[in-house]
N, C-alpha and C positions, 0 to 999 in steps of 0.2 A: 879302644875297640869300638867299632861301629855297632849301633843298636840293631838287633834283628828286625827285618821288615815285618810289619804286623799283618799286612794284607797281601794275598797273592794277586788280587786285582780289585780295582774300584771302577765299576762300569756305570756311566750315566744312563738312566732309564727315562723314557722307553728306548729300546735298542733294536734297530732293524735286524741285525744279525741274529739276535735271540728270537725275534719274531719268525725268522726263516727256520731257525733250528727247531722251533716248536713243531713245525710241520713234519719233521722227520721222526718225532717221538710217537710210537704207536700207543694208542689209547690215551693220549694226553688230554683230549677234551673231556673224556669221562672222569679221569682222575682229577683234573682241574675243577670240574664241576663239584665233585665231592669236597674238595679242599675249600673252594670259594663258599659253598653253602655252610660249611662248618665255621668259617671265619667271618662270614658276612656280618653277623652281629658285632663281633669283636672289632671289625674294621669300620663300624658305623656306630660307635658308642653315642656320639652326639645325637644322631638321628633316632637311636633307640630311646633316649630320654624324652625326646619330643613325642615319639609314638606312644610311650607310656603315659605321658601327660594328657595326650589327646584322647586315648581310648580307655584309659584306666585311672584317670585323675592322678597319675604319678604314684599310684599305690601298689603296682604290681612288683612285688619284691624280687621276682625272678630276674628282672632287669638289672638289679644291683648285683645279683650273683653272676650274671653274664659279664657285667662290667669289671668284675674282679678277676676274670680269667687272664691268664698270661699270654702275651702275643708270641707264643712259642710252639713250634711244630717239630716233631721228630719223624724223619724218614729213615726206615731201616730195611735192610735186606742184603742179599749176597753181593759180592763185588761184581761190578759190571752190569747191574740191573737198571741203571739210569737215574739213580737218586739225585746226584748233583746236577745233572743236565735238566732234570725236571724241576728242581728247586730254582734254578736260574730262570727257566721259562715261566714258572708260576709267578715269580717276582715281577717279571716283565709284564705279564698279562694283568696282574693286579694293578700295576701302575697305569697301564694303558686304559683299563676300564675305569679307573678313578679319575682319568683325564688330568693327572698331576704331572707337570713337566719338571725337569730339573731334579729328579730323584736319583738315588744312588744305590747300586747293588755292591755290597762288600763281600769278599770271600776271605775268611780268616785263614792265615797261614799257620801251618804247624810249627813254623819257626818261633811262634810265641812261647813254645816250651823253653826257649832261651838256651843259655849255655851252662845252666846248672848253678848260677849264682843264687844266693839266698834271696827270696822275695821277687826274683826277676819275672817268673812266669805270671804270678798274680798281678804284678805291675803292668805287664804287657797286655794282659786280658782287660784290665781296667781301662787302659789307654785306648784299646780297640773300641770298647763300648762308648767311651767319651767321644771318639771321632765319629762314630755312627750317629750318636745323638746330635752332635754339632751339625752333621750333614742334613739331618731331618729338619733342623731349624724350627720355624713356626708353622709351616704349611706344607712341607714336602713329605715324601715317604722315604724311608731307608730300610733296606732289607739286608740282614747279615746272614750269610751261609757259613756254617761251621762244618767243614768236611772232616771225615775220619774222626768224628766227635768222641769216640771211645778213648782216643789218645789224650783227650783233655778233660773228659768228664766221667772217668771211671769211678765206681762207688768208693766213697771214702772209707768204708768198712773193710775193704780188701786188705789181706795180710801184707801184701807188698806195696800198699799205698804209702808213699813217702809224705813227709810234712808238706813239701812243695806242691805235690799233687792235690793234697787236701785244701791248701790255700787257694789253688787255682779253681777247684770246684766251687769253693765258697764264693770266690770273686765272680765266677760265671753265674751262679744263682743270684747273687746280689744285683748283677747287671740286668738279668732278665726281670727280676722283681721291679727294678726301677723303671722299666719300659712301659709299665701299665699306665703311667701318667700321660702317655702320648696318645691314648685312645685308639690304638691300632695302627698308627702311622709308622711305627717301627716294629718290624717283625723279625724273629730269629728262626732260622730253619737249621736244625742239627741233623746231619747225615751220619749214619753209623752202620757198620756191618754187624755189630753185636749189641743189640739193644739191651740185653739182659745185664750187661756189665755197667751200664750207665747208673749213676748215682740215683737212688730211689726218689730223692727230692726233686731231681730234674724230670724224672718220668712222671711224677705227680703233677708237675707244673705244665705239662704239655697239653695244649688245647686240642691237639690231634696227634695220633700216632699212626702213620701210614706205612704199610708194608709193601715192599717191592720184591716180586718173585722173578725167577728166571722165566723167559718167555715160553709159553706153551707151544705146542706144534702148530696150532693155527696162527698164533702171533708170529712165529718164525716164518711161516708161509707168507703172511702179509708183508713182513719185513723184506724177504727176498723179492717178492713181486714189486715192491716199491723201489728197492735199491737197484735191481737188475732189469728194470723195464726196458732199458736200451738194447738188451740182447734178446728180447722177446722170448722169455722162457715158456716152455709148454707146461701143461699141468703135470705131466709125467716127470719132467725135469725138476719142477718145484718139489714134488713129492719125494723125489730121490734125495734132494739136498736137505729137506726137512728131516728125513729119516737118518741121514748121515750126521746130523747135528743133534739128534735126540739122545736121551740117556741110554747107555748100553755098556755091556761088559764091566759093570760096576762103576762106570763114570757118569757124572750128572749131565743134564742137557746143557747146551751152549748158552752163554749169556749174550746180551746185546753187544757188549764190549768184545767178547770173543769173536763175534761175527764181523763187526765193523772195524776193529782195530788189529785183528790178527788174520782172520780168514781172507777177507778181501785183499789186503795188501800182498799176502803171500800168493794168492791166485794171480794178481796183476803182475807180480814179479815173474811168474812162469810164462806169461804171455808177452810181456814187453821185452824188447822192442820189435820182435819179429812177426808176431801173429796177433790177431784179434783175441780178446778174452772169450773163452767159450766154456761150456758146462763141464767139460773134462778137467779143465784147470781147477775149477771150484771143487769138484768132487774129489780130485786127487789130494787137495790140501785138506779137505774135511776128513778124509779117510786116514791121513797121516798125522794130523794134529790133534792134541788132546784139549778138552775144555779146561777152563780154570777150575781149581778144586773148590769145593764148598767151604766157606768160612764157618767154623763151628761157633755158634752163638752161646758161649758159656764162659 
């Protein structure tokens, strides 16, 4: 039997496609700024030691505390709020700003859960970390994205947690612990819809926990203005589409994914091939289609 594929993708960085994708993510620059500021010390451990020696004679103990942080971030929020896309673009920007060529972005596959064989899941996770470390080598960066992280990292104390799940979480924790020796050149970003189910040991290790929310009315307005600029929407039209995708009748507001992967294609299908896309197509779909349900974080 063939071994499950460990990664969904292995992307050399920097990547031009991700650089373009970044420009389509609303609020990316502000979010990236927060993440970069939080990680700046972690990503520059060597420079931090030099700074400590220069300005404090190497005696500032806070620097040692920072150096002990784990290169691990958690992105959490509802389905379709842009966690994975942001993680990919953050990784790309970090590499671009570090001016480090020949780095790699890995996306861990849920297939590492394996086929149920004893020890298989833990073995596959350990192998994934080994490949990420090998890719980093002596001077490159490597970023590992773990999507749908709650499927691999649920709390070991849960009643339904099987032995294999506990072994997998232990292996994941050990892998993250080991990455501290790379001084920030290897970073793990775990994306999850349900942060509260993650094992507490992983939550404690996160250098940063960033929440992703459904877009506000103003953010949806900006999204429509950006994506639909070619059909020259009026302010009134934008307002009507924002209202149509807002929370109503007991349903939540639409997510980015709802709009870009469901609303737009359905509207195009109404127009193609006979007529140009117009606002009536968009509103008709928005009025007839429901947003994705909220994932309960518990």
